C-alpha positions in Angstrom: 0.0 0.0 0.0 1.2 3.5 -0.7 1.4 6.1 2.0 -1.8 7.9 1.0 -3.9 4.7 1.4 -2.4 4.0 4.8 -3.1 7.6 5.9 -6.7 7.2 4.7 -7.1 4.0 6.8 -5.6 5.7 9.8 -7.9 8.7 9.5 -11.0 6.4 9.1 -10.1 4.3 12.2 -9.5 7.5 14.3 -12.9 8.8 13.1 -14.6 5.5 14.1 -13.0 5.6 17.5 -14.0 9.2 18.1 -17.5 8.4 17.0 -17.9 5.5 19.4 -16.4 7.4 22.3 -18.7 10.4 21.8 -21.7 8.1 21.3 -21.0 6.0 24.4 -19.8 8.8 26.8 -22.5 11.3 26.0 -25.1 8.8 25.0 -25.6 10.9 21.9 -26.3 8.3 19.2 -28.7 10.6 17.5 -26.3 13.5 17.1 -23.1 11.6 16.6 -24.0 11.2 12.9 -22.6 14.7 12.6 -19.1 13.3 13.0 -19.7 11.1 9.9 -21.0 14.1 8.0 -17.8 16.1 8.8 -15.7 13.1 7.8 -17.6 12.7 4.5 -17.1 16.4 3.7 -13.4 16.1 4.5 -13.1 13.0 2.2 -14.9 14.9 -0.6 -12.5 17.9 -0.2 -9.4 15.8 -0.1 -10.2 13.9 -3.2 
């Protein structure tokens, strides 16, 4: 794998961990989808 693909995986894993932490700690499952929206926008801009 090239460096860019590895970096994309690392970012995706970090986002997933943050998502789970926010959801579990704050019991904010309804609002935590905003994290995924921000990540999707980030992915769109980077590409």
